[in-house]
N, C-alpha and C positions, 0 to 999 in steps of 0.2 A: 845569806839569809839565816836568821836564827829561828829555830823551830819553837812553836808555841805549845802550851800544855793545856789548853782549854778548848771547848767546843766552839767558842766564838771566833777563834783565830787559828790559823795554821802556822803562823810565824810572823817575824818582823823583818822589814827591810832596814838594815842598820844605817845605810847612808841617808835614806829618806826619813828615818825614824817613824815608820808607818807599820801598823799591824795589817796583815793581809789575810784574806780568805780565798780559797780556790774552790771552784765548783766545776764539775764536768757534766754537761747535759747532753752529750753525744749519744743519742739513741735511748735515753732514759725517760723521756717526757713525751706524751702523746702529741702535744702542741709544742714542738721543740722550741719555737720562738717564744712561746709563753713560758718556757722553762727558764729563760733569762729573768723574767719578772719573778718567777717562783724562787730562783736562786737568790735574787736580791732580797725578797721578803724573808726568807729563811736566815740569811746572813744578818739582816737588820734585827730580827727577833732574838737570835742567839747573842749578838753583840750587846743589844740593849739589856737583856736579862743578866749579862755578865759584867755590865758596867763599862764596856769598851765604846769608844767613839773614834771617828776619823779612820774607819776601816777602808782599805782599798780592796775591792772585789774583782777577782779575775775569773772569767767564765770561759770554758772551752766549749765551743759550738761549731765544730768544723764542717757540718753539713749545710750550714746556712751562710748566706752572703751578708755582708755588712748592711746592705740596703734592706734585706728582709728583717734582720734583727732590729734595726733602727725604726722601721715602719711599725713593727709589732710593739715595740717599747712605747711608741707615741700614740697608739691606737686607743681611742675611747670605746667603752662599752664591751670590753673583752675581759675574760677572767683567766688567770688571776690579774688583779689590778693593784698598782701601787697608789696609795692615797697621799695627799699633801702631808699628812702627819708622819709619813715614813721618811720624808726628806728633811731631817732634823740634824744632820751632821754625823749621825751614827755611821752611815756609809758615806764616804766623801768622794769616792771615785769608782767607776765601773768600766772595766775594759773587757771586751768580748773578743776572743780569738775566733774569727770566722774562717770561711773556706779559703779566702785569698789573703786577707789582711786583718789586722786588729781594728776594733771600732770602739771609741769612747762614747758612752751614752750620757745624755744630759740628766742631771739630778733635779728633776721637777716632775710633777704629776702631769699626765696627758690632759 
């Protein structure tokens, strides 16, 4: 991995030719499952303002199961919320490291 020098990315995966962002929400968010949405929105905003696209976001959420994270990601009527405009290719992949396994999240609005 090559390390990045901007707020928008932490580094690059040379083999995949992808910029990556890492977020750790273990214990830092009152609605820890909502923290995944918050991490996505922050990554999207920083990448967008820096001109990056196709970011892979990795989120560490060891207290939550893959099922809990997936349910919260797709739940309507909760805050924070990702809108359809956020799914424009700026962030192209979300992987959450949960209590037992990793979970890939769909890139679409609930």
